[in-house]
N, C-alpha and C positions, 0 to 999 in steps of 0.2 A: 854382359848383366844377366846373374842367371835370377829367377822368380822367388820371390819369400817361400822360405817351407817351415811348416811347426815339427818342432823337434819331439810333438807324438800327439796323441789323437783328441785328449781330456781341453778341455780350457775354459779355466776357473773365472769366477766370478767373486769378485771381497762385494757383496752385494747390501749395504750400509740400507737400510731408510728407516730409519729410528736416530734422535745425534746424541742423545745422553749416551758417555764412553765408548762415543769413534775409533775414539784411535788406537784405544783396546783390542777393540769386537772383531776392529780391523788386522790387530796385528795375531789374534787368536783363531781369524777366519783366514787368510792368505799364508799362516807355519798349516793345520791343516790341508792347506789345498794344494800347497806344493809337496807338502806326505806323503799326500793321493798321489802323490806325480802327475798337475798342472804342468804342459809345457804353452802354457802365456799363462797370464794374471791376467784381467781385468778389476780395475776398481770404477767404480757405477755407484752414485752416490746424485739418490732425486731431488735428495733434504738435506738443509745445512745446509755453510755459508762455505764462503768461495777459498779465505783460509783452511777452515776443516778438512777440506776438500785434498787444499795440498800435501796439510799435516799426513792424510794419508795417504797419499800420494807416493811419499817418500818414504812412507813406514815402509808398508809393500812392495819400493823403489829396493831398498834395505835387501831385503825379506828373497826380492826376485833374484837378484840378482847376485846371492849371493849360491844360491839355484840353479845359474845359469839360465835361468827362461828370461822375456819382456813380458813388460808393465803396458800395461794400453789401457787409456784414461779414455773412461763415453764421455761421447758425446764432449765435452771441454778442451782445444787447444786450448786454451790460455794455463790451463791445470798443467795441462801434461807436459810444457814447455817448460813451464815453474819452474817442477816437478823433477826437470833431467828422465822426461821418463820415456819408453825404447820410440810409442805408438802412443795412435787416437785412434776411434773408432766409432764412426759417423755418423749420428741417423738421417733418418729421410730430408728430415724437415731441420738439419743441422746447419752447420757452416755447406755452403758448399767442396766438393772434394780441388776444386782446382782453384779460389781462394786458397783452396791447409794450405794446399800446395804452397806457392808464393804467399805466404804469412812461415812456411816450416824454412821453406830458401832465402827469407828475409835476417831468419834466428837466425842463420850458419849453421843449424843442427840439419838429423835427417830421421826425417821419425816415420815409422811403420805406418800408410793409413790404410784402417776397416772398413767398410758399407756397410750398412745396414742395409736389405734388401728382402721383396716384399713378394716377387711374384720374380718371373721371367724377365718381361723390359726392363724390369730396373736390377735385376743383374749382369744382364749386358750394358748396360748403361752407363753401368759402376764399372766394370771389367773394362770397358774401351773410355773412359777415364784415368783411368792407371792407379785403380786400389789396388793394393798389395794385399788384400786376402778381401772375402766378402763375409758376413751373417747373411744367410738364410732360413723365412721361418715366417710361423711356426708352421715347421716340421708334423707337430699333432697340437694337438688345445694342448691352452695353459692358462695355469691362472695368477701365474708372474707377474703379466702389463695388465694393469687396468679397464685397458682400450685395446682388443690385442687385434695385432690383423687378418685375413682369416687363413683359417688354416690353405696351408698346401699338399702339406700327405709328401712317399718319400717315393714316387710316381714326378714329382712337377724337383722335387732336389734329386733327385738324376738326370731331370733335362735340363737342370739349368748349370750342377755341375758338369754335362761334357757339352755346355755349348761355352761355356768360361774356361774353361781347360787351355789353356796351368796352369790361372787362379783360382788357389786353392777356394775352399768354402767353409765353412766353421755352421752349423748344422744347428738351430734353433728352437727353443717352443715344444713342452713338454717329452722334453729328453732325460728316460730315461736306461739305468745302467741294464736292462732288458731289449729296452730299443736302440740303445751300441751297436748291435754287432748287423742293425741291419740299414741305421744310419751313413756308414762307412762303407757298409757291401753299395750303396747307392751313390758313392762315389764321394761324397763327404771327406775333407783328408779331419777333421776334425767335430768331436761333440761338444756340445758348451751346454749343461745340465746345470741347474740355479737351485730352484726349491729341492730337488731331489737330491742334493747333493749336501747343501748349504741347512735345510732343515733336521738330514737325515740326522740319526742318534750317534751316531759318530758316524762324521764327513771322514775323516782320515779312507779311512770302508767304506763308503762310498764314492769316494770318485777312484780307492785299487779299484774298483768295478770297472771303472769307465777303461781308465785311461790302461787298463793291460789288457783288456777285452784286445786289442792288434797291436802287431807289432810291425813299421816300415820294415822292408826287406830293401838290401842293399845299401 
């Protein structure tokens, strides 16, 4: 059985902080990220009802399927299952990976499971536990999270990618188009940018600056 692989280097996030007009904004942002070359799209909603999150995930799932890329739901395995997403991304304080695998198996489904990690120890533990991919960061200072973990830097990113290979690592935290090359050179499979893309005047153009930085060989 082969290891999970992303089809490109830009990991897009439909990050919805507000609750008004959420379905319209989700569709618009998802379309822009996919048009910009996202190889995976994650739905991230820190506020709002479970019902709204499922509705958003279903909208994004349809668009992602049309584009041929996986839909990942942040934090919420129940929403991922209800929306028939392709995967779930778990934080350090979310459902443990082993328990998530049990729930997924009981559902009769097969989901990709990613895990957020913030240091080498967490990354190695998640890889050994069977994560399909890792999120690692913040690599650079970030304003996206209210209480960010300590900045890790490119050297730590390189150390993690070597330690957990062949499990792919998605670099996150302060990612910008200008930093994408250094992230990929450190061994990351993908660069995940939120504010640098989602808040850009032209979301599609910003996404393309990242997705076009590197083409897989072979």
